[in-house]
N, C-alpha and C positions, 0 to 999 in steps of 0.2 A: 435715734440711730441704728439701725442693724449691722450686724457684721452677719455674713454669710460666709461658715465654712464648709468643706467637704469631711467625711468621716475620715479615721486611717484606717489603712486595708488593714493592719495587724492590731489586735485587741489584745485587752490583759481580760483574761474569765477570773471572774468575782471567785474566790473561793468558800463563800458562807451569801446566803441574802435570799431572802422572800425572792419568790420566781417572779418574773414579767407582770404585772395587772394593767392591761391596756386600756380600763376605765380608768390608773392614775394618770396616762399618759395627756402631757399638754397635746394641743388641737384634737381634740375627743372623736371631734366628723370625722378623722381621719381613718377610725378605728378599726370603721369595715373593708378596709380596703388594704390594711394592716394587718389583718385575720387571714386575709385572703391571698395575702402573697406569705407568711407566715404557711401557712397551712402547703401551698405550693410549694415554700421550699425544703418543707420536712420532705415532701414527698420524693422532689427532685431528691435532694442528697441522701438516699435510701438506695439510689440505683447504681446499679456497675457502671457506670458514664459520668457517673455525675462529677469528676474533676476538671472531666471538660464540656461539659453541659453551663457548669462556673467560670469559667473564660480561670481555673486554678493549676498550678502542677502538681504532677501527681505527691509531690511530697508532702503537700498541706492537705494529704486527702485526710489525717488525725481532725484538724479544722474543720474541716468536709462535712466526719464524721459525727463532729460536738451540735451542727447544724439539726440531730435528730432529736436533742434532748432540752432543744430553746424555750418548752413551755412550761418544765421544770427544771431548769436551768437557774443557778443562783444568780441572781442580775444587784448591779449599780448604778450610783449618776455618770451618767455617762462620760461628764469628764474625766471618770475616773476607766472606765473601758476602753475610749480614745486611747491612746496612748504612742503613738506614731511622733514621728518630726515635728507637726506641725505644731501638735496638744503636748509634746515634749517641750518646745517653746515657749508655748501660749500658760501654759500653768496653771490651772483654770480651777487647780484643787488647792492650788497654796497662796488665793490672792485676800484679801482683807476682808470683810465682812459687806463693806462697801465697795468693795470689786466681785463678788459675787454678785449680791444684789444689782449690779451692771449687767455682769453680766447671762444673770436670767432676765432681764429685760430685754436685751440686746440681740444675745447671740443665736441663732439656727443653728445646728447641725443638719447637713440635708444627708438620708441614708438611703438605699436601694430596701431595707426592711422596712424600715418607720417613716418613712417619707421627710419627715422632719422631728426635729429633736429639740429642747433646751438642757441645758449643760448638767441640767437638775434630773431629768428623763430619770425614771428607771429601768435598765436593760440589762437583757444578755449578750455575751462577747457571742459572734455569728460570720458566718464567711458571706460574704457576696455583695457584689460589686453593682455599681449603676450601669452598667455598661452591659448586662446579662439579660439574654433574651429567656425568659423564664419559662417554663415547660405548664401550659396551665393557665399563666397569664399573659405574658408578654415580651415586651421591651420593655424595663422597668422606666428608661426615665419618659417613655409618650407617657403611661400607664400613670405616674404620677405625675406628670403635668396637666393631665389631666383635673386632679384631683386639688393641688397647692395653693393654687387661686383661692380658691373659698378662704384660706383659713390666712394666706401672709398677702394678700395685696392692698387689705387694708392698713395692716399695721406699717404697711411702705410707704401709703401713699405722699406724697408731699416732705418724703422723708429721706435721711442720706442715706445711702445701703453703698456696706462696704464687703464686696465679692470677692469671697477670698478661695472661692471652691475652685475646683478643676471639672476638664470640660464635661466625663459622665455626669455631673450632679450640678452644674450649670444648666445644664439639658432640661432640668427637672422641672425648672419656675422662670418665668422673665418677669423681672419687677415691673409696675404699672410703669406710664412712658411720665406722669408727674414724677415721683420716682427720681431723683438726683445719687445716679446709678454710677458707682465708679469698683474699677475691676482693679485688681492687686497684679501687676506685672514686676516679676523680678530680672531683674539684669546684673552678668556678672563684668566688672572692668579689667581687662587685664592687659598693661601697657597703652591702654588708650581704645584699647578695640573691644567690646560688646557685646555678647552672647547670653542666650536664656539655657537660665540653669533649671536642675527640676531639687536634686536632693535640698540644693540652700535656697528656696523658694520653699518649698514649703519651714525652712527654718526662720525664711524671714519673716512671711507671712504669719506665723507665730510668732514673731516677738513684736509685730507694730499689735497685732490682737492683746498680746497683754499690753502692751504700753497704753491702745486706745480702753481698756478696763482698768489697768492698774492705777495713769495720774488726777493727780486732784485734781486740774481744769475741768470746765463742764464739757460733756460727747461734742467733739466738734456737728457743727448742721448741716457744713453743704460740704462741697467737692473743697473749697479754699483750705474750709479748716483744716480738713482732714488732712490734705499736702502741710501743711503748718506744726499738725501732732506729729508727722511724720517724720519731718522733718528737727523734731527734736532725736534722731536717733542719731542724724547724723553726727558722726564722729565717733561715736558709738559700738552701732552693730551695723550702719552704713554709711555710706561717702559720699551717696545723693540722694536727691527727692524728686521729681519730673511728673509737675501736672501737665496730659497730654490736653489739644483742645476740645470744644465740646463737639462730639459728629454728630452728627445731620440726625442718627439713629446709632439705637444700641448704648451698651456704658462708653463714660469716659477714664481712657487710660489713667492709674498712676501708677510711675516708675518707680520699682525701691532700687535703689543701685547699689552692688553688695563686690566687697572685695574678691 
C-alpha cells in the first residue's frame, strides 16, 4: 500500500534542529532538482513582487521572507512541520512505533520544493505551492512530473495506491497502469443531498490515513479491501463509504460520506 498525501500550506516552523541535509533525505536521486528549486525559491523570495510570483497574499509576506534562510533554518521531521487540517487528523507523530513504521513504509508526501518525502524526512518550514510557475525553473508540477516516475513507479507497480492529494499535487505524478489506483473523494450529505466539501474533505482524508496506519489488521491490498477498511469508520467519523466502478482509465473513486 502507498498513501499519497499533499503537503499542508500552513506549516509549523521548527524552533530548533539542524538545517536540512539533502543527502539525508529519502529519494536522493531527486537532490539535483531539489537544489535547483531551493535556489530559485530563495532568489524569488527576495524580490519585491515575491508574493505575487508565489501566489500568496501580502499578509503572508513574513512566511515568504522566511524562505530566504531555508538552507540555515532549523528543520524537523515532515510529520511535525506539516500541521494543517489533514495532518491534524492523521496524527502521524502520535502513532505507535508499529504505526510509525507503517507510515514510513507507506506514506509519501508530495511537495513543490522537495518532490516527495516520507514522514521522517527532516525539512524546514517553507512557502511554495504546487501550482506555482517558479521563475528560473518553470511550472513546478511539470518539472516534478519528469522526475518522480524514476523514484515512485517501481514501488507503486502492482500495489494499492490510496491517493488523497489535491489537484496541484496529483499533477506531479501518475501511478503506473498496473497499480490499483484509488482516489479519495469526500462528499457531505445534508438531508439526502450531496455536496463536495473542502475543509471537511481534508479532515476526512486525514482520518482515513490515520485509520489505515493505526489499525491492527494487515494493510488493504486492493480497492475492495480499502473500502472495507474505510467502512470500519462508518458510525464513528463517516456516515457512508462508496467504491465506484473501475474506470477505463485513471483512478477508481472511493467516496467518504460525511454529515
